[in-house]
FIFIZA-184036 format. One record per residue (C-alpha): x, y, z. Coordinates in steps of 0.05 Angstrom, whole numbers, padded with zeros to 5 digits, always signed. Layout:
N
XYZ ...
This chain:
435
-00837+00238+00190 -00865+00259+00258 -00835+00198+00292 -00767+00212+00258 -00769+00285+00281 -00787+00264+00352 -00731+00212+00353 -00680+00264+00328 -00705+00313+00381 -00698+00260+00435 -00628+00243+00413 -00609+00317+00413 -00636+00325+00484 -00600+00262+00506 -00534+00287+00476 -00544+00355+00509 -00558+00323+00577 -00498+00276+00569 -00454+00335+00551 -00474+00375+00612 -00468+00316+00658 -00399+00296+00633 -00371+00367+00634 -00399+00378+00704 -00376+00311+00731 -00306+00320+00703 -00301+00389+00734 -00328+00364+00801 -00276+00308+00802 -00218+00357+00801 -00218+00359+00877 -00200+00285+00876 -00150+00291+00819 -00114+00353+00845 -00074+00316+00899 -00053+00263+00849 -00031+00315+00799 +00009+00355+00849 +00042+00291+00876 +00062+00270+00806 +00087+00339+00788 +00130+00343+00851 +00159+00273+00843 +00181+00263+00770 +00226+00205+00750 +00271+00197+00690 +00262+00149+00631 +00260+00075+00650 +00269+00098+00723 +00194+00110+00737 +00191+00059+00793 +00152+00098+00845 +00108+00131+00792 +00090+00063+00764 +00072+00038+00834 +00027+00098+00846 -00008+00091+00779 -00018+00016+00789 -00050+00032+00856 -00097+00082+00823 -00118+00030+00770 -00131-00023+00823 -00176+00025+00862 -00218+00031+00798 -00226-00045+00792 -00175-00058+00737 -00134-00122+00734 -00064-00094+00736 +00003-00120+00710 +00067-00083+00727 +00137-00083+00697 +00113-00088+00625 +00170-00061+00582 +00213-00050+00644 +00171-00001+00684 +00105+00001+00644 +00037-00013+00675 -00023-00045+00641 -00094-00046+00669 -00151-00086+00638 -00226-00086+00653 -00281-00121+00615 -00352-00096+00610 -00390-00142+00564 -00385-00151+00489 -00356-00097+00445 -00292-00066+00419 -00226-00063+00456 -00201+00007+00467 -00132+00023+00492 -00118+00090+00525 -00046+00111+00538 -00008+00160+00582 +00067+00168+00588 +00102+00173+00655 +00174+00198+00650 +00201+00267+00666 +00261+00305+00638 +00331+00323+00664 +00311+00396+00673 +00316+00442+00735 +00245+00468+00748 +00239+00543+00752 +00163+00553+00752 +00156+00579+00823 +00098+00532+00836 +00087+00512+00909 +00090+00440+00887 +00149+00449+00840 +00198+00391+00833 +00262+00395+00873 +00281+00324+00857 +00346+00296+00830 +00354+00225+00806 +00408+00179+00780 +00389+00161+00708 +00396+00092+00678 +00471+00105+00667 +00483+00127+00739 +00488+00201+00725 +00452+00244+00777 +00408+00295+00743 +00352+00344+00761 +00282+00320+00743 +00220+00358+00721 +00155+00342+00686 +00173+00395+00634 +00131+00360+00580 +00067+00352+00620 +00067+00277+00629 +00038+00290+00698 -00021+00322+00662 -00027+00260+00617 -00028+00211+00675 -00078+00251+00716 -00124+00259+00656 -00121+00185+00643 -00142+00168+00714 -00197+00221+00709 -00222+00190+00645 -00224+00121+00675 -00262+00147+00735 -00315+00177+00689 -00320+00113+00650 -00327+00070+00713 -00384+00115+00734 -00418+00104+00667 -00410+00029+00657 -00482+00025+00633 -00465+00071+00575 -00410+00029+00543 -00393-00043+00528 -00328-00077+00512 -00257-00082+00540 -00218-00023+00565 -00142-00027+00567 -00104+00029+00603 -00029+00033+00596 +00022+00076+00632 +00083+00079+00587 +00155+00092+00608 +00211+00126+00570 +00173+00168+00519 +00226+00222+00524 +00280+00177+00497 +00233+00145+00446 +00240+00074+00472 +00182+00061+00520 +00126+00043+00471 +00171-00006+00434 +00193-00036+00499 +00121-00050+00519 +00104-00078+00451 +00166-00122+00451 +00147-00147+00520 +00081-00174+00492 +00033-00116+00500 -00009-00142+00442 +00000-00216+00459 -00007-00218+00535 -00065-00170+00538 -00128-00158+00495 -00108-00130+00428 -00140-00062+00417 -00186-00043+00359 -00166+00030+00371 -00112+00066+00411 -00122+00137+00439 -00074+00185+00472 -00070+00258+00489 -00014+00309+00498 -00017+00378+00530 -00001+00437+00485 +00044+00494+00508 +00019+00541+00453 -00056+00530+00460 -00104+00560+00512 -00140+00516+00562 -00209+00493+00540 -00185+00479+00469 -00172+00412+00436 -00131+00404+00373 -00121+00345+00327 -00088+00328+00261 -00119+00278+00213 -00065+00238+00179 +00007+00256+00195 +00010+00288+00263 +00082+00283+00287 +00147+00269+00252 +00200+00215+00244 +00257+00233+00291 +00327+00209+00275 +00390+00226+00314 +00450+00223+00267 +00524+00227+00285 +00576+00244+00232 +00650+00232+00248 +00690+00272+00198 +00762+00250+00192 +00822+00292+00173 +00897+00295+00179 +00921+00335+00239 +00977+00385+00239 +01004+00453+00259 +00957+00512+00250 +01014+00552+00219 +01024+00500+00163 +00954+00481+00139 +00981+00457+00073 +01012+00397+00109 +00945+00376+00139 +00874+00359+00118 +00830+00403+00161 +00766+00365+00185 +00736+00430+00210 +00736+00459+00140 +00709+00395+00111 +00654+00390+00164 +00636+00463+00152 +00626+00448+00079 +00583+00389+00098 +00539+00433+00143 +00527+00482+00087 +00513+00428+00035 +00464+00391+00079 +00416+00449+00073 +00404+00431+00000 +00372+00365+00021 +00312+00405+00042 +00316+00466-00003 +00333+00430-00068 +00320+00355-00061 +00254+00354-00023 +00187+00370-00055 +00165+00438-00028 +00098+00407-00012 +00133+00354+00031 +00162+00368+00100 +00233+00356+00123 +00283+00384+00173 +00358+00373+00177 +00388+00410+00236 +00461+00406+00259 +00453+00414+00334 +00526+00406+00354 +00594+00416+00320 +00653+00392+00362 +00726+00393+00340 +00795+00413+00362 +00828+00429+00429 +00876+00488+00418 +00884+00551+00376 +00944+00528+00335 +00929+00455+00325 +00891+00427+00265 +00849+00370+00293 +00844+00302+00260 +00768+00294+00271 +00704+00335+00276 +00639+00308+00304 +00572+00332+00280 +00506+00315+00315 +00442+00322+00274 +00368+00316+00285 +00330+00295+00222 +00254+00302+00217 +00206+00277+00164 +00137+00245+00157 +00138+00191+00104 +00186+00132+00106 +00207+00150+00034 +00228+00220+00054 +00265+00194+00115 +00304+00145+00073 +00322+00198+00022 +00347+00247+00076 +00390+00195+00111 +00421+00170+00047 +00432+00242+00025 +00469+00260+00089 +00518+00202+00079 +00527+00219+00005 +00542+00293+00018 +00590+00277+00075 +00630+00229+00032 +00629+00275-00028 +00658+00333+00012 +00712+00289+00040 +00730+00265-00030 +00731+00337-00054 +00782+00353+00000 +00826+00296-00024 +00817+00247+00033 +00831+00174+00018 +00778+00120+00024 +00801+00098+00092 +00787+00169+00119 +00717+00175+00093 +00666+00202+00145 +00632+00152+00189 +00557+00159+00200 +00514+00127+00255 +00439+00131+00264 +00410+00121+00334 +00368+00058+00340 +00311+00055+00355 +00288+00118+00322 +00220+00150+00335 +00173+00137+00276 +00124+00189+00251 +00055+00189+00283 -00003+00177+00236 -00073+00192+00262 -00123+00147+00227 -00168+00196+00189 -00233+00159+00202 -00218+00151+00276 -00195+00224+00281 -00258+00252+00251 -00303+00207+00292 -00267+00223+00358 -00265+00298+00342 -00340+00299+00328 -00354+00263+00394 -00311+00315+00430 -00348+00372+00395 -00415+00343+00420 -00390+00352+00491 -00342+00411+00489 -00375+00452+00434 -00361+00464+00361 -00310+00520+00372 -00270+00483+00425 -00245+00428+00378 -00204+00447+00317 -00162+00412+00265 -00089+00435+00271 -00028+00427+00225 +00020+00370+00238 +00084+00387+00276 +00156+00365+00268 +00162+00342+00340 +00164+00268+00354 +00124+00219+00398 +00134+00145+00405 +00058+00138+00410 +00068+00123+00336 +00093+00053+00353 +00024+00029+00373 -00001+00035+00302 +00063+00009+00269 +00052-00065+00282 +00031-00117+00230 -00041-00109+00253 -00043-00036+00229 -00085-00014+00289 -00119+00054+00281 -00090+00105+00330 -00102+00178+00347 -00066+00227+00392 -00095+00296+00404 -00073+00361+00436 -00103+00393+00499 -00090+00467+00512 -00049+00480+00574 -00040+00556+00574 -00079+00603+00620 -00129+00642+00578 -00105+00711+00600 -00032+00692+00590 -00049+00665+00521 -00086+00729+00503 -00026+00770+00526 +00019+00727+00482 -00025+00740+00422 -00017+00815+00435 +00058+00806+00437 +00064+00824+00510 +00093+00758+00534 +00127+00697+00504 +00101+00629+00521 +00151+00578+00547 +00153+00515+00504 +00149+00443+00525 +00215+00421+00556 +00226+00491+00584 +00243+00499+00659 +00187+00552+00660 +00132+00508+00631 +00075+00506+00681 +00008+00481+00654 -00056+00513+00678 -00071+00445+00709 -00144+00446+00729 -00177+00468+00664 -00126+00430+00622 -00138+00364+00658 -00213+00373+00662 -00215+00386+00586 -00171+00326+00574 -00216+00281+00616 -00278+00307+00581 -00250+00299+00511 -00220+00230+00522 -00283+00204+00557 -00326+00230+00500 -00283+00194+00448 -00283+00128+00486 -00358+00130+00498 -00370+00143+00425 -00327+00083+00405 -00356+00036+00458 -00425+00065+00468 -00485+00019+00466 
């Protein structure tokens, strides 16, 4: 009993020392990470156009001793380093910015424009914090390289393109991510949170983010003069009935304990006051968690659209046409065992109150693709608070409103957010690969 107590005491002291060392080292490394972060923030690139970003990240990986392969999944980067026997852990960060004009007032704010993959010149901004993700990944790898005696196995670092259009993860997987490189036993990722204070980490066990489908409905009609509506079949009226009826898919056809969203984001029809158009175009975003709920919602949209057209007396050849964007973004499922284990490791370093379980959200993330292969690899993505503590406190008092992700005003409190991300991710990897 005495030996057991001494061993437990020694382990506690070791964990405490490790926690202090890691937190201090991550904080001290900010002076090295700050220039990288500010460079990335000031120089965002759009989806599948991350050429210079990929070059810079490949350079950072090579400096750390990784064997680097570029142009995986168009602009993706993969780095591999082996450190003895043990599990293979993949850590992921996404690289692309958004077509948003930055209005943060930061001294290193983006003033960039870029031609997207279709040739359209657009403003660019890291309005979703992918610059935070990339910098935190490099910081994590720096900590792990300084602690090679504390872990054993193979570390795979990936810099993923095109998360914002939901295609980058699949592009890397289709380009042989799991065949050309060591197949991971676990995949970890992080995302900054625009509604959480710095110093905090949040995670969901199980469903974490939703299926995301973009649906287009083309509602046909018979055009005519606005003064003689009885001679036409008005697609605006039909489409309006469809919009109203779609709400019952959630309110009356989905279990109240399940989660679903059907939002009509755009309604376009007609050109002039006195002309009845011959078509209306509806654009929908559809969110769900389970594949069964997703299937029911999509079939329900098509059913309701056709039923309303039939009720208006349209013939079969004028039934609405529905298209679903492919690929869609599948729901993200955090493996429960991995989530609990990683969260406990983070609590050991950051403290019990700094890591909390949070509800799933209806946003989407193509990080989900890494666990959707035939191998059923356990994955986990977690949230890192990005809001200045005083600003967050003011928002809780109702004095200010926090800008959301994708807002031109979103400006992470970079230093504490990145340092917390580095500490949390390093703690999780060390726990999975620790000797």
